[in-house]
PARO-93458 format. One line per 8 residues: their letters; for each residue x negated, y, z of C-alpha. Coordinates in nm, 2 decimals. Example, Ala and Ser with C-alpha at 12.3 -4.5 7.8 and 13.67 -1.06 7.14 Angstrom:
<nodes>
AS> -1.23 -0.45 0.78; -1.37 -0.11 0.71 .
</nodes>
This chain:
<nodes>
MVAAVVGV> 0.00 0.00 0.00; -0.29 0.24 0.07; -0.41 0.22 -0.29; -0.06 0.30 -0.42; -0.03 0.60 -0.18; -0.37 0.73 -0.30; -0.26 0.69 -0.66; 0.07 0.86 -0.60 .
ALLGGLAV> -0.10 1.15 -0.43; -0.35 1.19 -0.72; -0.06 1.18 -0.97; 0.13 1.43 -0.76; -0.17 1.66 -0.77; -0.20 1.62 -1.14; 0.17 1.70 -1.18; 0.12 2.02 -0.98 .
FQVSLIAG> -0.17 2.10 -1.20; 0.03 2.04 -1.51; 0.31 2.26 -1.38; 0.06 2.54 -1.33; -0.06 2.49 -1.69; 0.30 2.51 -1.82; 0.35 2.83 -1.62; 0.05 2.99 -1.79 .
APLGRFAW> -0.22 2.95 -1.53; -0.56 3.01 -1.68; -0.68 2.65 -1.61; -0.68 2.51 -1.96; -1.05 2.45 -1.95; -0.97 2.16 -1.72; -0.73 1.98 -1.96; -0.65 1.89 -2.31 .
GGQHVVLP> -1.01 1.91 -2.43; -1.07 2.24 -2.26; -1.03 2.45 -2.58; -0.78 2.70 -2.43; -0.79 2.90 -2.11; -0.41 2.94 -2.13; -0.24 2.66 -2.31; -0.04 2.72 -2.63 .
TGLRIGSA> 0.32 2.61 -2.65; 0.25 2.27 -2.80; 0.01 2.17 -2.52; 0.25 2.31 -2.26; 0.51 2.07 -2.40; 0.24 1.79 -2.37; 0.19 1.89 -2.01; 0.57 1.86 -1.94 .
VSIVVYGL> 0.56 1.51 -2.10; 0.26 1.42 -1.88; 0.46 1.50 -1.57; 0.73 1.25 -1.67; 0.46 0.99 -1.74; 0.30 1.05 -1.40; 0.64 0.99 -1.24; 0.67 0.66 -1.43 .
VAALLLQV> 0.32 0.56 -1.34; 0.38 0.64 -0.97; 0.69 0.42 -0.97; 0.49 0.14 -1.12; 0.21 0.18 -0.86; 0.48 0.17 -0.58; 0.64 -0.14 -0.74; 0.32 -0.33 -0.76 .
AGALDVLP> 0.25 -0.24 -0.39; 0.59 -0.38 -0.30; 0.77 -0.05 -0.21; 1.00 -0.05 -0.51; 1.17 -0.32 -0.72; 1.26 -0.17 -1.06; 1.09 -0.39 -1.32; 1.07 -0.76 -1.35 .
RGVADVAI> 0.75 -0.88 -1.17; 0.59 -1.01 -1.49; 0.64 -0.67 -1.66; 0.49 -0.49 -1.37; 0.19 -0.73 -1.35; 0.11 -0.67 -1.72; 0.18 -0.30 -1.70; -0.07 -0.24 -1.41 .
WVLTAYFA> -0.35 -0.41 -1.62; -0.25 -0.19 -1.91; -0.27 0.12 -1.69; -0.61 0.00 -1.55; -0.75 -0.01 -1.91; -0.58 0.32 -2.00; -0.74 0.50 -1.71; -1.07 0.34 -1.78 .
VGVLMNGV> -1.06 0.48 -2.13; -0.96 0.81 -1.97; -1.29 0.80 -1.77; -1.48 0.77 -2.10; -1.28 1.03 -2.28; -1.31 1.29 -2.00; -1.68 1.20 -1.96; -1.75 1.30 -2.32 .
SRSVPERL> -1.53 1.61 -2.32; -1.69 1.92 -2.46; -1.55 2.11 -2.17; -1.78 2.09 -1.87; -1.50 2.18 -1.62; -1.29 1.89 -1.76; -1.58 1.65 -1.74; -1.67 1.75 -1.38 .
VMTPVALA> -1.31 1.74 -1.25; -1.10 1.50 -1.46; -1.36 1.23 -1.50; -1.37 1.15 -1.12; -0.99 1.17 -1.11; -0.95 0.92 -1.39; -1.21 0.70 -1.22; -1.02 0.71 -0.90 .
LTVVCLVL> -0.69 0.62 -1.08; -0.88 0.33 -1.25; -0.99 0.20 -0.92; -0.64 0.24 -0.77; -0.49 0.04 -1.06; -0.76 -0.22 -1.04; -0.71 -0.28 -0.67; -0.34 -0.31 -0.72 .
ALQ> -0.38 -0.54 -1.02; -0.61 -0.77 -0.82; -0.39 -0.80 -0.52 .
</nodes>
């Protein structure tokens, strides 16, 4: 359960970050490749979609930890491994970002989410 709570907290922090990007905060160097200080409309829409995805991922983490029962167990078991791989790719993608702020902040966040998913997948 601890891993799931850590993961949900990280996703919650990312959701708050995305809301700030949608609202026009000058934090774009930390997201979406770091090409914009303030995100253009298309990337703000992407940030809104990200928030929805974070909610779905949080629900999956909680399900795998045993706190929710929404999906069939087999689906959740496969999905947590898919998420582990997805976040591992995120570590690589953030690690090679041209944006130094994105590399320095989002790479460790993606790594932490990878570890959370791996711990839950192996339980």
